[in-house]
ZAMARGU-4260 file (C-alpha; in steps of 0.2 Angstrom, whole numbers, plus 5000, padded with zeros to 4 digits):
<rodrens>
0) 4970/5133/5076 | 4954/5138/5086 | 4938/5144/5077 | 4940/5162/5084 | 4960/5164/5082
5) 4956/5158/5063 | 4941/5171/5060 | 4954/5185/5067 | 4968/5180/5055 | 4955/5178/5039
10) 4949/5195/5043 | 4967/5203/5044 | 4972/5196/5029 | 4957/5201/5018 | 4958/5219/5026
15) 4978/5219/5023 | 4974/5210/5004 | 4960/5223/4999 | 4970/5239/5007 | 4984/5234/4994
20) 4974/5230/4979 | 4964/5248/4983 | 4982/5257/4985 | 4987/5250/4969 | 4971/5256/4962
25) 4975/5273/4967 | 4992/5273/4963 | 4986/5268/4945 | 4973/5281/4946 | 4987/5295/4949
30) 4999/5289/4937 | 4986/5289/4924 | 4983/5308/4928 | 5002/5311/4928 | 5004/5304/4909
35) 4989/5313/4905 | 4998/5328/4910 | 5013/5323/4904 | 5006/5319/4886 | 4995/5339/4887
40) 5012/5346/4890 | 5023/5338/4877 | 5006/5341/4864 | 5008/5360/4870 | 5027/5360/4867
45) 5024/5351/4850 | 5011/5364/4845 | 5019/5379/4850 | 5035/5374/4841 | 5022/5372/4825
50) 5018/5389/4825 | 5035/5394/4827 | 5040/5386/4811 | 5026/5393/4802 | 5031/5410/4805
55) 5048/5408/4800 | 5051/5417/4782 | 5036/5427/4787 | 5037/5447/4792 | 5023/5445/4804
60) 5029/5441/4822 | 5021/5427/4833 | 5006/5430/4842 | 5010/5438/4861 | 4998/5428/4870
65) 4999/5408/4870 | 4992/5402/4853 | 4990/5384/4860 | 4973/5383/4869 | 4966/5364/4874
70) 4946/5365/4870 | 4943/5345/4878 | 4951/5331/4884 | 4959/5326/4866 | 4956/5341/4857
75) 4968/5358/4853 | 4964/5373/4844 | 4979/5383/4839 | 4980/5402/4835 | 4991/5407/4820
80) 4984/5425/4814 | 4994/5421/4798 | 4990/5412/4782 | 4998/5395/4780 | 4998/5379/4768
85) 4987/5362/4772 | 5005/5352/4766 | 5017/5362/4776 | 5006/5361/4792 | 5005/5340/4791
90) 5023/5342/4789 | 5027/5352/4803 | 5014/5341/4815 | 5022/5326/4810 | 5040/5332/4813
95) 5037/5339/4831 | 5026/5327/4837 | 5041/5313/4834 | 5052/5324/4842 | 5042/5324/4858
100) 5040/5306/4857 | 5022/5307/4853 | 5018/5291/4843 | 4999/5291/4842 | 4988/5294/4828
105) 4981/5311/4825 | 4969/5321/4814 | 4970/5339/4810 | 4957/5353/4802 | 4959/5371/4797
110) 4946/5383/4797 | 4941/5390/4780 | 4937/5411/4781 | 4925/5408/4762 | 4915/5393/4770
115) 4917/5400/4789 | 4919/5382/4794 | 4931/5370/4799 | 4938/5361/4784 | 4944/5342/4788
120) 4962/5341/4783 | 4969/5322/4786 | 4970/5306/4797 | 4989/5304/4802 | 4995/5286/4806
125) 5009/5289/4819 | 5010/5268/4819 | 5009/5255/4808 | 4991/5252/4811 | 4977/5257/4798
130) 4969/5273/4800 | 4951/5275/4803 | 4941/5282/4788 | 4929/5291/4796 | 4929/5309/4797
135) 4927/5318/4814 | 4917/5334/4816 | 4929/5349/4821 | 4919/5364/4829 | 4926/5381/4825
140) 4930/5395/4836 | 4920/5412/4837 | 4934/5425/4837 | 4947/5417/4827 | 4953/5416/4808
145) 4969/5410/4804 | 4968/5395/4817 | 4969/5374/4815 | 4962/5361/4826 | 4971/5345/4832
150) 4962/5328/4837 | 4970/5315/4846 | 4955/5300/4844 | 4966/5286/4851 | 4974/5295/4867
155) 4966/5287/4881 | 4971/5270/4875 | 4987/5277/4870 | 4988/5282/4889 | 4983/5267/4896
160) 4996/5258/4884 | 5010/5267/4892 | 5002/5260/4911 | 5004/5240/4905 | 5016/5238/4921
165) 5003/5246/4932 | 4987/5236/4924 | 4997/5220/4925 | 5002/5223/4944 | 4984/5228/4948
170) 4978/5211/4938 | 4992/5201/4948 | 4986/5208/4965 | 4966/5202/4960 | 4973/5185/4956
175) 4981/5182/4974 | 4966/5191/4981 | 4955/5177/4972 | 4967/5163/4975 | 4968/5170/4996
180) 4949/5169/4996 | 4948/5151/4988 | 4962/5146/5001 | 4952/5153/5016 | 4937/5145/5008
185) 4944/5129/5006 | 4952/5131/5024 | 4935/5133/5032 | 4928/5118/5021 | 4942/5107/5027
190) 4940/5112/5046 | 4923/5108/5044 | 4925/5092/5038 | 4938/5089/5049 | 4926/5094/5064
195) 4912/5084/5057 | 4925/5069/5054 | 4931/5070/5073 | 4914/5070/5079 | 4908/5055/5070
200) 4923/5046/5078 | 4920/5052/5094 | 4901/5047/5093 | 4905/5030/5086 | 4918/5025/5094
205) 4907/5028/5112 | 4894/5020/5104 | 4906/5005/5103 | 4913/5004/5118 | 4895/5003/5127
210) 4891/4984/5118 | 4910/4981/5120 | 4909/4983/5141 | 4894/4970/5140 | 4903/4959/5129
215) 4918/4959/5142 | 4907/4957/5155 | 4897/4943/5149 | 4913/4933/5142 | 4922/4936/5158
220) 4908/4931/5169 | 4905/4915/5156 | 4923/4910/5157 | 4923/4908/5176 | 4909/4894/5174
225) 4913/4875/5179 | 4904/4870/5163 | 4913/4881/5151 | 4931/4877/5160 | 4927/4857/5160
230) 4927/4859/5140 | 4944/4862/5133 | 4934/4868/5117 | 4921/4881/5124 | 4936/4887/5136
235) 4945/4891/5120 | 4932/4901/5113 | 4927/4911/5127 | 4947/4915/5128 | 4945/4921/5110
240) 4930/4933/5113 | 4938/4940/5128 | 4955/4943/5118 | 4949/4950/5103 | 4936/4961/5113
245) 4951/4969/5123 | 4961/4970/5107 | 4945/4980/5099 | 4944/4989/5116 | 4963/4994/5114
250) 4960/5002/5097 | 4944/5011/5101 | 4954/5018/5116 | 4968/5024/5103 | 4956/5032/5091
255) 4947/5040/5105 | 4964/5046/5111 | 4970/5054/5094 | 4952/5062/5093 | 4955/5069/5109
260) 4972/5076/5104 | 4966/5086/5090 | 4955/5097/5103 | 4970/5100/5112 | 4987/5093/5115
265) 4990/5078/5125 | 4996/5082/5142 | 5013/5075/5144 | 5022/5072/5162 | 5039/5073/5159
270) 5050/5065/5171 | 5069/5057/5171 | 5069/5039/5162 | 5083/5027/5161 | 5081/5021/5142
275) 5089/5005/5143 | 5077/4996/5154 | 5063/5005/5144 | 5068/4996/5129 | 5071/4981/5135
280) 5054/4980/5144 | 5047/4983/5127 | 5058/4970/5118 | 5051/4956/5130 | 5033/4962/5130
285) 5036/4961/5109 | 5043/4944/5113 | 5026/4938/5122 | 5017/4940/5109 | 5027/4934/5096
290) 5042/4919/5101 | 5050/4922/5087 | 5055/4939/5086 | 5073/4944/5088 | 5077/4960/5097
295) 5093/4968/5099 | 5097/4984/5108 | 5115/4992/5105 | 5121/5004/5117 | 5137/5014/5122
300) 5131/5017/5140 | 5115/5022/5150 | 5106/5036/5144 | 5092/5047/5155 | 5079/5055/5146
305) 5068/5068/5150 | 5050/5062/5144 | 5033/5055/5147 | 5035/5037/5153 | 5018/5032/5148
310) 5017/5039/5132 | 5038/5034/5128 | 5034/5017/5131 | 5020/5017/5119 | 5032/5025/5106
315) 5042/5008/5107 | 5030/4996/5108 | 5023/5004/5092 | 5038/5004/5082 | 5041/4986/5087
320) 5025/4981/5084 | 5024/4987/5068 | 5041/4981/5063 | 5032/4963/5069 | 5017/4967/5059
325) 5023/4971/5042 | 5037/4957/5041 | 5033/4940/5030 | 5051/4933/5037 | 5056/4929/5055
330) 5056/4946/5064 | 5072/4952/5067 | 5074/4970/5076 | 5089/4980/5078 | 5088/4994/5092
335) 5103/5006/5089 | 5108/5020/5102 | 5120/5033/5097 | 5126/5050/5103 | 5131/5061/5090
340) 5133/5082/5087 | 5116/5085/5086 | 5108/5074/5100 | 5105/5056/5106 | 5098/5045/5089
345) 5088/5030/5092 | 5086/5019/5077 | 5074/5005/5076 | 5079/4994/5060 | 5069/4978/5055
350) 5069/4965/5041 | 5052/4968/5037 | 5042/4972/5019 | 5047/4991/5022 | 5037/5005/5011
355) 5037/5011/4992 | 5049/5026/4992 | 5033/5036/4985 | 5023/5033/5002 | 5037/5036/5012
360) 5033/5053/5018 | 5015/5048/5021 | 5017/5034/5034 | 5016/5048/5050 | 4999/5054/5042
365) 4982/5053/5051 | 4972/5034/5045 | 4984/5034/5032 | 4990/5015/5027 | 4999/5008/5013
370) 4988/5001/5000 | 4997/4983/4998 | 4992/4965/5004 | 5001/4965/5019 | 4992/4981/5024
375) 4976/4971/5020 | 4981/4957/5030 | 4986/4968/5045 | 4972/4974/5056 | 4973/4996/5061
380) 4967/5010/5058 | 4982/5020/5052 | 4985/5028/5069 | 5001/5020/5075 | 5013/5031/5067
385) 5003/5048/5068 | 5002/5044/5087 | 5021/5041/5087 | 5024/5056/5077 | 5013/5068/5086
390) 5021/5061/5104 | 5038/5065/5096 | 5034/5083/5090 | 5027/5087/5109 | 5042/5080/5115
395) 5052/5092/5101 | 5061/5078/5094 | 5062/5075/5076 | 5057/5058/5069 | 5061/5052/5050
400) 5059/5035/5041 | 5068/5028/5028 | 5072/5009/5017 | 5085/5000/5020 | 5096/4993/5006
405) 5091/4977/5006 | 5074/4974/5018 | 5064/4983/5029 | 5064/5000/5037 | 5073/5011/5048
410) 5064/5023/5058 | 5074/5036/5067 | 5072/5046/5082 | 5083/5062/5087 | 5082/5068/5104
415) 5090/5085/5107 | 5104/5087/5120 | 5095/5096/5131 | 5082/5083/5133 | 5094/5068/5140
420) 5109/5065/5149
</rodrens>
């Protein structure tokens, strides 16, 4: 993904996540306000019922005005206008609060006419928790005589506890945001390292190509000299230098092509190709490299593919070459072409060393090489199968690998129906 597109995705993702988090916090705040209003209403109704109970059995009538007044956030004053007993008041308070499902602790005080001050009544624990022992100051009202006051010391924590779900959800969103930020940071770091790696590979391979070209030029010139051609050992040495230089040059070109394809997709030039001749040509090329190789091709009929000739030929050659390199026995390769419901299936089956099941999904990764003795003996960069999969992906083909029951590996390429005839 290009840097500009990646930055847009990051910014949009951050804005969306922050927007959701802010919305969640606003919803939580609104929910707290609603819970607070609900608690106030329930308390108001309960205290009105307490006043009614205190007036029962007495000749006086209920006060005409609303006797309940909320003085502070957790502090209520109730005008009774009639004498009452503390024990009876506490009983009624407990009963009515329980009816209204108010389960938080409260404390109450009553106005004493003789001392002209509020007399602390009691701390009533509505839960199993031990009540606090400190006394809280209850301010008196200027114009009332028979009244009592109720305070809820744990009202805020009680309301917050009823919003556990909202807080858990907000916390989860914050975790998601942190994970998102960390993921973005990791992606940026990986992209940075990937760019550094690509730049290093490009620079390294270009630096290698200059002296390698000089070696090839000098060794080719040396190989044509009569003095060298007259001495078989010297001629063999120069042939080795030329062949190994060409092999190294081939590896460097492969690395360069992969590095370029990371920046932009490889340019494909699809054309109609006869499948069997391409398979036979690749098989003959492999046999020239190793005369002991046996390659058999099985197909019901001739098929015509729509593919890039150069890259498709490279796919076949890479698969056959891997089968030869990673084999401890006399290499035997079977190429089977089958037509099935989903498309055309090409299977390349060998009798090589195979791959450990835990590493099977990694063999198509760039620069990956299985850590075993055979891999150490075989030269390579771990780019062959990565290149094969990349070309298959660009052709919209599917490729997979699985171990055979006895020996070796089977690479399967599935070509959709629209790409062959």
